[in-house]
C-alpha positions as CSV (number, residue, x, y, z in Angstrom):
1,M,9.8,2.0,25.0
2,A,10.2,5.3,26.5
3,W,12.2,8.3,25.1
4,G,11.7,11.2,27.2
5,L,11.2,13.9,24.1
6,G,9.3,16.9,24.0
7,L,8.6,16.0,20.5
8,A,6.8,18.5,18.6
9,N,6.5,21.0,21.5
10,A,3.4,18.4,22.0
11,Q,4.6,18.4,25.5
12,A,3.8,22.4,26.1
13,Q,0.7,21.8,24.1
14,S,-2.9,21.3,25.0
15,D,-5.0,18.1,22.9
16,A,-7.0,21.1,21.5
17,E,-3.3,22.6,20.0
18,L,-2.5,19.3,17.8
19,T,-3.2,19.7,14.5
20,G,-2.9,17.6,11.2
21,T,-1.7,13.5,11.4
22,L,-0.8,14.2,15.7
23,A,-4.7,15.3,16.0
24,K,-5.9,12.5,13.7
25,V,-3.9,9.9,15.4
26,R,-4.8,11.3,18.7
27,N,-8.7,10.9,18.2
28,A,-8.5,7.4,17.1
29,G,-6.3,6.1,19.5
30,T,-4.5,4.4,15.9
31,V,-1.7,5.1,13.4
32,T,-2.2,3.2,10.4
33,I,0.5,1.8,8.9
34,G,1.0,1.1,4.9
35,Y,3.2,-2.0,4.9
36,R,4.7,-3.9,1.7
37,E,4.1,-7.5,1.5
38,S,7.5,-8.0,-0.6
39,S,9.9,-5.9,-0.2
40,I,12.7,-7.9,2.0
41,P,13.8,-7.1,4.2
42,F,12.3,-4.0,4.8
43,S,8.5,-4.8,4.8
44,Y,7.2,-8.0,3.8
45,L,5.1,-11.0,5.3
46,N,6.5,-13.4,8.0
47,A,5.0,-17.4,7.5
48,R,2.3,-15.8,9.7
49,K,1.2,-13.4,7.3
50,E,2.4,-10.4,10.1
51,P,4.2,-7.2,8.6
52,I,8.0,-7.4,9.4
53,G,11.6,-6.0,8.4
54,Y,13.8,-3.1,9.0
55,S,11.4,-0.1,8.0
56,V,8.2,-1.9,10.0
57,E,10.7,-1.7,13.2
58,L,11.7,1.5,12.6
59,C,8.1,2.8,12.0
60,K,7.1,1.2,15.1
61,Q,9.5,2.8,17.2
62,L,8.3,6.0,15.1
63,V,4.9,5.2,16.6
64,D,5.7,5.0,19.9
65,M,7.5,8.6,19.8
66,V,4.3,9.8,18.1
67,G,2.2,8.7,21.2
68,E,4.7,10.5,23.8
69,A,4.1,13.5,21.7
70,V,0.3,13.4,22.0
71,H,0.3,12.0,25.2
72,K,-1.7,8.6,24.4
73,T,-0.8,5.2,23.7
74,L,-1.6,4.5,20.1
75,E,-2.2,1.0,18.4
76,I,-1.5,0.4,15.0
77,K,-3.6,-0.4,12.0
78,W,-1.7,-2.1,9.5
79,V,-2.8,-1.8,5.6
80,P,-1.0,-3.2,2.7
81,V,0.1,-1.1,-0.1
82,T,1.9,-1.6,-3.6
83,A,4.7,0.9,-5.0
84,A,1.6,1.9,-7.1
85,S,-1.1,2.4,-4.5
86,R,1.6,4.0,-1.7
87,I,1.2,7.4,-2.6
88,D,-2.1,8.0,-3.2
89,A,-2.7,6.3,0.2
90,V,-0.4,8.6,2.3
91,A,-1.8,11.4,0.4
92,N,-5.6,10.7,0.5
93,G,-5.3,9.8,4.2
94,Q,-5.6,6.2,3.9
95,V,-2.4,5.1,5.7
96,D,-0.8,7.5,8.4
97,I,2.8,6.5,8.0
98,E,4.2,4.4,4.8
99,C,6.8,1.6,5.8
100,G,8.7,0.0,2.5
101,S,11.0,0.5,0.7
102,T,10.4,4.2,-1.2
103,T,12.5,6.1,-2.7
104,S,12.6,9.9,-1.5
105,N,12.8,12.3,-4.8
106,L,12.0,15.8,-5.8
107,E,9.0,14.5,-8.0
108,R,7.7,13.0,-4.6
109,Q,7.9,15.5,-2.3
110,K,5.9,17.5,-4.5
111,R,3.3,15.3,-2.8
112,V,3.8,13.7,0.4
113,A,6.9,14.5,2.8
114,F,9.8,11.9,3.7
115,S,11.4,11.2,6.6
116,P,15.1,11.5,7.3
117,T,16.9,8.8,4.6
118,I,17.3,5.2,6.4
119,F,18.5,3.8,3.5
120,V,20.6,4.0,0.6
121,S,20.4,1.6,-3.2
122,G,20.1,2.0,-6.4
123,T,18.7,-0.2,-9.8
124,K,20.4,-3.0,-10.6
125,L,19.4,-6.1,-12.7
126,L,18.3,-9.9,-11.5
127,V,18.9,-12.6,-14.3
128,K,19.5,-15.9,-14.4
129,K,22.6,-17.5,-14.1
130,G,24.5,-18.0,-17.8
131,S,22.0,-15.4,-18.5
132,P,24.0,-13.4,-21.5
133,V,22.7,-10.1,-20.0
134,K,25.6,-8.4,-17.8
135,E,24.5,-5.1,-18.2
136,Y,21.7,-3.0,-19.0
137,R,23.2,-2.2,-22.7
138,D,22.5,-6.5,-23.3
139,L,18.8,-5.9,-23.0
140,A,18.4,-4.5,-26.4
141,G,15.3,-6.1,-27.5
142,K,14.9,-8.0,-24.5
143,T,12.3,-8.3,-22.0
144,V,12.5,-6.4,-18.7
145,A,10.1,-6.9,-15.7
146,V,9.9,-3.8,-13.7
147,T,7.0,-2.9,-10.5
148,A,4.5,-0.3,-11.4
149,G,5.0,3.0,-9.9
150,T,8.5,2.1,-8.8
151,T,11.7,4.7,-9.8
152,N,13.0,1.7,-11.3
153,E,10.0,1.7,-14.0
154,K,10.8,5.2,-15.3
155,T,14.8,4.1,-15.0
156,M,14.4,1.5,-17.6
157,K,12.1,3.4,-19.7
158,D,14.3,6.2,-20.0
159,L,17.5,4.7,-20.6
160,S,15.6,2.3,-23.3
161,A,14.4,5.6,-24.6
162,R,17.9,7.3,-24.8
163,F,20.1,4.6,-26.2
164,K,17.6,3.4,-28.4
165,L,17.6,-0.1,-26.7
166,N,13.7,-1.0,-27.5
167,M,13.2,-3.0,-24.0
168,N,10.1,-4.8,-23.9
169,I,9.2,-3.3,-20.6
170,V,6.6,-5.4,-18.2
171,V,4.9,-3.7,-15.5
172,S,3.8,-6.1,-12.7
173,S,1.6,-5.1,-9.7
174,D,4.6,-5.8,-6.9
175,H,8.1,-7.4,-6.8
176,A,7.2,-11.0,-6.3
177,E,5.3,-10.4,-9.6
178,S,8.6,-9.2,-11.3
179,F,10.8,-11.8,-10.1
180,G,8.1,-14.5,-11.2
181,L,8.2,-13.3,-14.8
182,V,12.0,-14.0,-15.0
183,K,11.7,-17.7,-12.8
184,A,9.2,-18.9,-15.6
185,G,11.3,-17.5,-18.2
186,K,9.1,-14.7,-19.4
187,A,11.5,-11.9,-18.7
188,D,15.1,-11.5,-19.3
189,A,15.8,-9.3,-16.4
190,F,14.0,-8.1,-13.5
191,A,15.0,-4.5,-12.7
192,T,14.6,-2.7,-9.1
193,D,16.6,-1.8,-6.2
194,D,19.7,-3.9,-5.5
195,V,19.0,-4.6,-2.0
196,L,15.6,-5.7,-3.1
197,L,16.9,-8.5,-5.6
198,F,19.4,-9.8,-3.2
199,G,16.6,-10.3,-0.7
200,F,14.7,-12.2,-3.3
201,I,17.9,-14.3,-3.9
202,A,18.3,-15.3,0.0
203,E,14.7,-16.4,0.1
204,D,15.3,-18.2,-2.9
205,K,18.4,-19.9,-1.5
206,A,15.9,-20.9,1.6
207,A,13.5,-22.1,-0.2
208,T,15.3,-24.2,-2.5
209,K,18.0,-25.2,0.5
210,G,20.6,-24.8,-2.0
211,P,22.6,-22.3,-4.4
212,S,20.2,-19.5,-5.8
213,D,19.7,-20.0,-9.6
214,Y,20.1,-15.8,-9.9
215,Q,22.4,-12.8,-9.9
216,V,22.5,-9.3,-10.0
217,V,24.8,-7.3,-12.5
218,G,25.5,-4.5,-13.7
219,D,26.4,-0.7,-12.5
220,F,24.1,1.0,-10.2
221,L,21.5,2.8,-12.9
222,S,20.0,5.2,-10.3
223,Y,20.4,6.5,-7.1
224,D,17.4,6.0,-4.2
225,P,17.8,7.3,-0.8
226,Y,14.6,5.4,1.1
227,G,12.8,7.0,3.8
228,V,9.1,6.5,5.5
229,M,6.3,8.5,4.0
230,Y,4.0,10.8,5.7
231,R,1.4,14.1,4.7
232,K,2.7,16.9,3.4
233,D,2.5,20.3,4.5
234,D,2.1,18.9,8.0
235,P,4.5,20.8,10.1
236,Q,3.8,19.5,13.5
237,M,4.2,15.7,12.4
238,A,7.4,16.7,10.6
239,K,9.1,17.8,13.6
240,V,8.1,14.5,15.5
241,V,9.6,12.6,12.9
242,N,12.9,14.4,11.8
243,E,13.3,14.3,15.9
244,S,12.6,10.9,16.1
245,F,14.8,9.7,13.5
246,Q,17.9,11.7,15.0
247,V,16.8,10.3,18.4
248,L,16.9,6.8,16.9
249,A,20.2,7.6,15.0
250,Q,22.1,9.0,17.8
251,D,21.2,6.4,20.3
252,G,22.6,3.8,17.8
253,E,19.0,2.0,17.3
254,I,18.9,2.6,13.2
255,E,22.3,0.8,12.9
256,R,21.2,-2.0,15.7
257,Q,18.3,-2.7,13.6
258,Y,20.8,-2.6,10.2
259,K,22.7,-5.2,11.6
260,R,19.7,-7.2,12.3
261,W,18.3,-6.8,8.9
262,F,20.9,-7.0,6.9
263,L,23.7,-8.9,8.8
264,R,22.0,-11.6,10.9
265,K,19.6,-14.5,9.6
266,L,16.1,-13.5,8.6
267,P,13.0,-15.5,9.6
268,S,13.8,-17.9,6.6
269,G,17.2,-18.6,7.9
270,I,19.4,-16.9,5.1
271,S,21.0,-13.7,6.0
272,L,21.8,-11.0,3.2
273,D,25.6,-10.3,4.6
274,L,25.4,-6.5,3.2
275,A,27.2,-4.4,5.0
276,M,26.5,-0.6,5.3
277,S,27.3,1.8,2.2
278,P,29.6,4.6,3.3
279,Q,27.0,7.0,2.5
280,L,24.8,5.8,4.5
281,E,26.9,5.6,7.3
282,T,27.6,9.3,6.9
283,I,23.7,10.2,6.5
284,L,23.2,8.3,10.2
285,Q,26.2,10.1,11.4
286,T,25.0,13.5,10.3
287,M,21.4,12.8,11.2
288,A,22.8,12.1,14.9
289,V,24.8,15.3,15.2
290,K,21.6,17.6,14.5
291,S,19.8,16.5,17.9
292,E,22.7,17.5,20.2
């Protein structure tokens, strides 16, 4: 895809003047993308074990624009990461960008950088239908599954301590394992971002070819704006990332990808039917204006 951008002033620079991630990918001819295996519909594996999803598609277009900035067609190398490993993977150079369902917050920004916001979510609870759990206060003394390295893990631990709920918080290695604990009756609820929970319910419907046995309950327990991670203190890369996402917003591509992954049928045949939130609409409108 040719965007015709002079990103990061790279059009005016020689390759020798590139630094940080841009120099690294120019020399290697590849961009290493960290992806998640079960963050539906952002970043997950299809039946052929290929990374697909909303974040993945936006990152592919970012790679195209990084390639324009360094005057080279770049290949993609895919590396799986988990919620617990993803920040280290970016910070230590194992991956150049991470394309998943990662919340941008002040604590994480001390170690890595983030693109402009591409989605807004928040912590909710998934339970089996008929469960007495309707909100977090109903989890007193009960078992709650969370995924290691997520903001949801901290949210639930803080709630349990603050309201003296004495939750038994079980930490899993990935979202699929957390969901599996509820399915197996080993946890009363799975706490993570609501959109990911809706994704699991959709996939469950597809697998059973009928209604799901699970539902999402309660109010939002946190505010989680998602972004694409890349290395901190890299001004050339930061300029490319920011300008690229502004162009994608202005061109309407982010909205098109949203419709594809949240309003149309997923490869499994089920749709999330999740309309864009007013918060994200405003963010994209603002993002687009900045590039004018």
